C-alpha positions as CSV (number, residue, x, y, z in Angstrom):
1,M,53.7,102.4,45.4
2,T,52.4,104.0,48.6
3,D,55.7,104.7,49.7
4,L,56.7,106.2,46.3
5,L,53.8,108.6,46.4
6,M,54.5,109.6,49.9
7,R,57.9,110.6,48.8
8,V,56.9,112.5,45.9
9,R,54.0,114.4,48.1
10,R,56.9,115.3,50.5
11,T,59.4,116.6,47.9
12,P,58.4,120.3,48.7
13,E,58.9,119.8,52.4
14,R,62.6,118.3,51.6
15,L,63.5,121.2,49.1
16,L,62.0,124.0,51.3
17,H,63.6,122.9,54.4
18,P,67.2,124.4,53.9
19,F,65.4,127.9,53.3
20,R,63.1,127.4,56.3
21,R,66.0,126.5,58.4
22,R,68.2,129.5,57.3
23,K,65.1,131.7,57.9
24,A,64.4,130.3,61.4
25,L,68.0,130.7,62.5
26,E,68.1,134.3,61.3
27,A,64.8,135.1,63.0
28,L,65.9,133.7,66.3
29,R,69.5,135.5,66.0
30,E,67.6,138.8,65.4
31,R,65.5,138.5,68.4
32,A,66.3,139.6,72.0
33,R,67.1,136.5,74.2
34,P,63.8,135.5,75.5
35,R,63.0,135.5,79.3
36,T,60.1,133.0,78.9
37,L,59.8,130.2,76.5
38,L,56.6,128.2,75.8
39,V,56.6,124.9,74.1
40,V,53.2,123.7,72.7
41,C,52.0,120.6,70.9
42,Y,48.5,118.9,70.5
43,G,48.4,117.0,73.6
44,N,51.2,118.0,75.9
45,I,52.0,114.5,76.8
46,C,54.9,113.4,74.3
47,R,56.6,116.2,72.3
48,S,56.3,119.5,74.2
49,P,57.3,118.1,77.6
50,M,60.3,116.3,76.2
51,A,61.4,119.6,74.2
52,A,60.6,121.9,77.1
53,A,62.9,119.6,79.4
54,L,65.6,119.7,77.0
55,L,65.4,123.3,76.4
56,D,65.0,124.0,80.1
57,R,68.5,122.0,80.8
58,D,70.1,124.1,78.1
59,L,68.4,127.4,78.7
60,G,67.5,127.4,82.3
61,P,70.9,128.3,83.5
62,L,70.4,131.3,81.4
63,G,67.5,132.4,83.3
64,I,65.2,131.4,80.8
65,D,61.7,129.9,82.2
66,V,60.6,127.1,80.1
67,Q,57.1,125.8,80.1
68,S,54.9,123.4,78.1
69,A,51.3,123.2,77.2
70,G,48.9,121.4,74.7
71,F,45.6,122.2,72.9
72,I,43.8,119.3,74.6
73,G,43.4,117.4,77.9
74,F,44.4,118.3,81.4
75,N,46.4,116.4,84.0
76,R,47.2,113.5,81.6
77,P,50.4,111.5,82.3
78,A,53.1,110.9,79.6
79,P,52.8,107.5,77.9
80,V,54.9,104.6,79.3
81,E,56.8,104.8,75.8
82,A,57.4,108.6,76.1
83,V,58.9,108.1,79.6
84,D,61.1,105.1,78.5
85,A,62.4,106.9,75.4
86,A,62.9,110.2,77.4
87,K,65.3,108.3,79.8
88,R,67.9,107.9,76.7
89,H,68.2,111.8,76.8
90,A,68.4,111.7,80.6
91,V,64.9,113.3,80.9
92,N,62.4,112.2,83.6
93,L,58.8,112.3,82.4
94,S,57.3,110.2,84.9
95,D,55.9,113.0,87.0
96,H,54.8,115.2,83.9
97,R,51.1,116.1,83.5
98,S,49.5,117.7,80.7
99,R,48.6,121.4,81.0
100,P,46.2,123.2,78.6
101,V,47.5,126.3,76.5
102,T,45.9,129.4,78.2
103,V,45.6,133.0,77.3
104,D,47.9,134.1,80.2
105,G,50.6,131.5,79.0
106,V,50.5,132.7,75.7
107,R,50.4,136.2,76.4
108,T,53.4,136.3,78.7
109,A,55.6,134.0,76.5
110,D,58.3,136.0,74.8
111,L,58.7,133.2,72.5
112,I,56.4,130.1,71.5
113,V,57.7,126.8,70.0
114,V,55.4,124.6,68.3
115,M,55.5,121.1,66.5
116,D,53.8,122.0,63.2
117,A,52.6,124.8,61.0
118,S,48.8,124.2,62.1
119,Q,49.6,124.8,65.7
120,R,51.3,128.0,64.7
121,R,48.4,129.1,62.9
122,Q,46.1,127.9,65.9
123,I,48.5,130.0,68.3
124,C,48.2,133.3,66.1
125,E,44.5,133.0,65.3
126,R,43.2,132.1,68.7
127,F,45.6,134.1,70.9
128,G,46.6,137.0,68.6
129,R,50.2,136.4,68.6
130,R,52.3,137.4,65.6
131,P,53.7,134.8,63.6
132,S,57.2,136.3,64.4
133,D,56.7,135.1,68.0
134,V,55.8,131.4,67.1
135,M,58.4,129.1,65.6
136,V,58.2,125.4,64.3
137,L,60.9,123.5,66.1
138,G,61.2,121.1,63.1
139,D,62.7,124.1,61.1
140,F,65.8,124.1,63.3
141,D,66.6,120.4,62.4
142,P,70.2,120.3,60.9
143,A,69.5,117.1,59.2
144,P,67.6,116.5,56.0
145,V,63.9,116.1,56.7
146,E,60.9,114.4,55.0
147,A,58.4,116.7,56.8
148,R,58.5,120.0,58.6
149,T,56.3,118.7,61.5
150,I,57.6,116.7,64.4
151,R,55.9,113.7,64.3
152,D,53.3,112.8,67.1
153,P,54.4,109.4,68.4
154,V,51.3,109.1,70.6
155,D,50.0,105.5,70.4
156,Q,52.9,104.2,68.4
157,R,55.7,101.7,69.2
158,R,58.8,102.7,71.3
159,D,61.2,102.9,68.1
160,V,58.9,105.9,66.9
161,F,59.3,107.8,70.1
162,D,63.0,107.2,70.1
163,Q,63.1,108.7,66.5
164,V,61.0,111.3,67.4
165,Y,63.0,112.3,70.5
166,E,66.2,112.0,68.7
167,R,64.8,114.7,66.2
168,I,63.5,117.0,68.9
169,A,67.1,116.6,70.5
170,R,68.8,117.7,67.3
171,C,66.5,120.7,66.9
172,V,66.6,121.8,70.6
173,R,70.4,121.7,70.3
174,E,70.5,124.1,67.2
175,F,67.8,126.4,69.0
176,G,69.7,126.4,72.2
177,R,73.0,127.3,70.4
178,V,71.5,130.5,68.8
179,V,69.9,131.6,71.9
180,D,73.0,130.9,74.2
181,R,74.9,133.1,71.6
182,R,72.3,135.8,71.8
183,G,73.6,137.3,75.0
184,A,71.2,139.1,77.7
């Protein structure tokens, strides 16, 4: 019964995803290629460092500086499950340490990528960024989705990290394709 209720509750997310995806892709195509990209999640130990590493691998050769940050904590390492799951994507998170979102970091970023809509609101409200400067990574997912949010895998099993990182990788590939086509 609980599973059925969750599916019903998430129906709007599933139905809105194609529209949000189309709008996100259009918005990214219409922007100039960013010179700096900031990837933000809650704790900066799982999702944003993984997304930033994948984006840096794809976009770094284009001269785009990719950084990551979070709303809480400083100098925390990525969990063992995160480090292990990242290896499947040829990403090394073993040396990563969390960094807090700063006014300067948000101000200097040409584009900010977040993991959910509440983080987007926080960036806009706390730092005065326009909503058009902040994109939800899950909106780029080419697969059907249950939720817009990129799930936070912290304190979860390794298989959850694998699922989350696979989704991040799909979204980053789509994001990177659009930015790569933008030209300088």
